[in-house]
N, C-alpha and C positions, 0 to 999 in steps of 0.2 A: 454875442451870445444868443443862442436860439434854443427853444424847447424841442424835445424829440418830435412833438407834433405841433405845427404852427397854428392849427385851428381848433385845438381841443376845447376851447371855451364855448364854441358854437355847437358842440355835439352833446347830445344827451348822455349822461352817465348810465351805463348799463350794468357793469359788473366791477367788483373790486377784488383783486388778488393780493393777498398778504403772505409773505414768506418770512419765517422767523429763523433765528440762528439755531444751533444744535440743541437737541432735546435729550436729556438723560435724567428725568425726575426720579428720585429715590428717597422717599420719605413715607411716613405712615399716613399722612393726610395729603393726598395729591392735590386737592383743591386749593391748598395754600399756594402752590406754585403758580396758579393762574388767576388768583383772586383779583390782582390789580390790573390784569390785561384782558380778561375774557370779554368784557363789555365791548371793547373795540374789535376783538377777533370775531365775535359772534355777528357783527354787522357786515362782515365781508362775505362775498359769495364763495370764494375759494381761499382756504387757509392751509398753507403748506409748511411742513417742517421736516427736518432730518433727524431720524431716530438714532441715538447712540447707545442704546441699552437693549436688553431683552426683557420682555414681559412674559415670564414663565415661572412655574412653581419649582422647577428643578432643571439642572443641566450639568453637563460635563465640560468643564473649562478646557478650551483648546490650549495646547502648550504654547502657541505663538500669540495668544491673546495678551494685550496690555491694557491695564486699567479697566478690566471687565466688570460690568455691573449687571447683576441679575435682580431685576425689580419685580414687584408684585404685579400680577396680571391686571389689577384694578387700574393701573396706569393707562391702559388703552382707553378705557371708558372716560377717564379724566381728560385725556386729550380731546376726545369727541365732545365732551361736555363743554370744554373751553372754546370750541369752535373749529378745531382741526378736522378737515375732511379729506386730506391727502398727505400721506407720509412716505418719504423715501427711506428705504432700508439699505440703499447702496452706500456702504461705508465700511470702515475698518473694524467695526464691532459686530457685523452682521452674523457671524458664526462663532462669536466668542464662547458661547455655551453649547455648541454642537447643533446637529441637524434637528433634533427633537425640539429644542428650545426655539430654534428659528421658526419652525412650522407652528409652534404654539403661539409665538409672538404675532405672526402674520394672522393666525386665526382670531386672536383677541382683537386685533385692529379691525379686521374686516367685519367681525361680528358687531363691532361698535359703530359701523357705518363709515369707516375710513377706507379710502382707496389706497392700496399699497403699490408703490412703483419702485423700479430699480432693482428688484430682487424677486426670485421665484424658485420653483422646484427644479428648473433647468434654464438654460440660457434663452431659449425661445420665449418662455413665459416671463422671464425677468425683463426682456426687452419691450414688453407690451406697455403702452402709455396709459396713464389715467386720463379719462375723458370727462369733460364737463360742458354743458350747454347753458349759456347765460340767458337771461330773460329776453334779450333782443334776438336770440337765435345764434349768436356768436359761439362757435365751437372752439374749445380750448383743450389742448393736449399737453400733458406733462410727462417728460422723460427724465430718468435719473441715472447717473454714472458715478463711478468711484475710481480715483487714481491712487488712493491710499489703501493698499491691499496686502494684508498678511498672506502668507502662502496658503493657497487653496481656498481662499475666501471668494473667488470669482466663480460664477456659475459656468457650467459646461453642458454638453448635450445630455449627460446622465448624472449631473451633480448640481445640487442647490447652491445658491449663492447670489452674488450681485453682478451687475453689468460692469465689466472692466473698461476703464479708459487709462491704460497703463502708460508709463513714461520711462524713458531711459536716461541715465545720468552718466556724464563723462567728466572726469576731473583732469583738467589741463594744467600741467606745471608751467608756470609763467617764466620763472628764471631757472633754466635747466642746469645751471652751474651752482645753484644754491639749494642744497638738500634741506627739506623741512619747511620751505617757504609755502605760504598759502596758495592753493591752486585757484584757477578760474573754473567755475562750475557751469556746465552746459547741460540742459535737459531738452529732450524732444519727444514728441508723442510716439507711442507704439503704432506702427503703420496700419496693422490690421484692425486694431481697436478703433482708430480714427476713422477708417473707411466704414466700419460697421456702424459707428455712431452717426455718421453723415447719412448713411442709408436709412437708419431709423428715423432721422429728422425729416428726410425727404418724404418718406412714406406717411409720417404723421401730418406733414404739411399738405399733402394731397387730400387728406381726409378731414382736415381741420383748418380753422382760420388763423388761430394763434397757437404757436408751439413754444412752450417754456421748458428750458433744459436746466436741470440741477446737476452741479458738478461738486463732488466731494474731493477736494484737491488742495494743493498749496503747501506752504512751509509754515508749520505751526509755531506760534509764539514769536516769530521774528518780525520785527516792525517793518511794515510797508512793502517788503520785497515780494514781487510776483515772479515766480519761476518762468523761464522761457516757454516751457511746454504749455503753461496755462494760457498764455496769449495765443499760441498756435492753435490750441484746441478751441478757444473762444472764437477766433477768426474763422476756423473751419466750420464750427457749428452755425454761425451766422450765415456763412456762405451757403450752407445746406438748407437754410430756411428758418433757423431759430429766431424768435422774436425777442427773447430775453434769456439771460443766463443768471442763475442763482448759485452762488458759491458758498461752501461751508467747509469746516474742518480746522482752520488755523486757531480757533478759540480767541482770536483778537480780530478787530476790524481791519480790513484792507480796503484799498481804494476802489473806485469804479471807473469805467470808461464806457463810451458809446461807440459801437461799431456799426456803421450803416444803419443808424437809427435804432439799433437794438441795445438796450442797457445791459451792462455786465456788472454784476455785484460780486466782486472777487471773494469777499468773506463777510458774512453777517454776524460773526462772533457767536455768542451763545444766547440761549433764551431761558429755558427752564432746565438747568443742569446742576445737579447736586454733586459736590465733590468734597468729601471729608478727607482729613489727613491726620495721621498720628505721628509720634516722634520717630518711630521706626522707619516709616515711609519717607519722612522728611530728611532722614540721615542717609538714605540709600544712595548708592552710586548712580543708579538709573535716573532717579529724580533730579539729582544735582547736575547731571549732564544736560537734561532737558531744561532745567531751571536757568542754566547759563545762556539759553537762547533769548530769554526775555529781558527787557530793560529793567524791570523791577518785579520781584516775586518773593514775598515773605510768607512762609507757611503760618497759618493761624489755626491752632487746634480747636478753637471754639467756633470756627466759621464753617458754614455749609458750602462755601464758594471759594475753594482754594485754587485760584487762578492768578495770573499776573495782574498787577494793578490796572493795566490797560484794558483788561477784560471786563472791567466794570462798565465800560462804555460799549454799548451795543446798539443794534438797530434792527428793524424789520423792513424788508423791501415792500413797497406798495405800488401796484400797477392798476391803472384805471383802463378798462377795456370796453370799447363800444364799436359797433359797426364793423366788426371783423378785424380790429387791430388794437394795439396799445396806443392810447391817446395821451396818457401822462404817466410818468414814472418818477419815483422818489423813495424816500425812506422816512420811517417814524423813529426818532431817537429814543433810546432805552437806557436806563441805568439799572445795574444789578448790584445789590449790596451783600453784606455778609450772610444774609438769610437766603441767598440764591434766588430771591423772588424778583422777576423783572418788572420794571415800572416804565410805562410810556411817559415821556417828558413833555409837558405842556409848554406853550410859548413863554410863560412867565417863570419857568424853572431855569435857573442859571446853568444847570448841568446840561440842558439841551444845547446851549452854545458850546460847551466842552466837546460834545459829540461832533457837532458840525465842524468846529475848529480842528479836531483830530482828523476827521475825514478829509478836510482840505489839505492838511499837512501830509498825510500818508499818500493821498492821491498825487500830489505834486512830487513827492520823493520818489514815487514809482514811475513817474513820467507818463501818467495817464491823463486823458483829456477831459474828464468829467468836471463840471462846475456845479455848485450847489447854491440854491437861494430859497429863502423861506416862502412857502406857499400858504394857502389858507388852511390846508389840512395835512400837509406834510412838507418835508424839505425836498424840493423838486430838483430833479437831475436835468442838466442841460450841457451843451458843449459850446 
């Protein structure tokens, strides 16, 4: 077993990067969502999150939108007050409420002092990285992409949206003489999107010391499974110069791996995400089809957090950056209850062990190489 950096203890800590799971706060008092975590977040130099809602006063819901949430614009300031200074809008909800709501959301975020990455008025703007300089002069760039894309949600030369990292799916019938038997599923990256992503990373690496790539991807609610295209994209990103990959979208934790010293977090689950449910939605065909993907998922009409049981276990990725590179990587275990408020778990909290045990299990089930051990301030990642 070895750490990603063998000599990190001898180097002065310069900067801390924290990435949380998906963000979709939707309540009257946004500060409640971050009351238990903002003290930790505010101590970091860079706090990154994936936005899954729109902060706008009005919008026109797109016909292809699913589980669309239109939240009050005060949510942007609440994110900034909690410590977030970089937000990805590259995801499957970026245009749920139309172009006007998209631009309003981006305006509220930037006016609150938050750098927006992964989406823009056109594809050129959307590909621009967020840039930060740490106290020791280390330059950090953040890029963001989405593989989960409703039709026309990706940006083009004259269309707003997010940066695509699309994938193709092929269903192979295993027993050709047995109609109706389950197929083998193959996925592989969209060739042009992959090449464009690598070009973005190479350019960012030329101008910065550390490049962190966010990927909105994966199979939601299904335990452990990592799609083939995800590993292909991760490998290609690292080959182009990515120093770390932050994954989101599945709404449950997935395993981690280390590729050429670069940590890959396949899914950080959720962070501040409010999801109510009523009897009509719980009885709908659409929900019950999705519900069948999860191991255990019981609707609770009194809960603000209607996700599978496994979604209560979450984490935030933590990177320590000094002297132009990532010196340590790991995660901060999190528990999310019925009130949808995330809580960081201390070493004396038995739920911390539940998160670590779950991560060890799903990492092994997916055939990934990461190992986890308790450090002084986080669960450290090693191979």
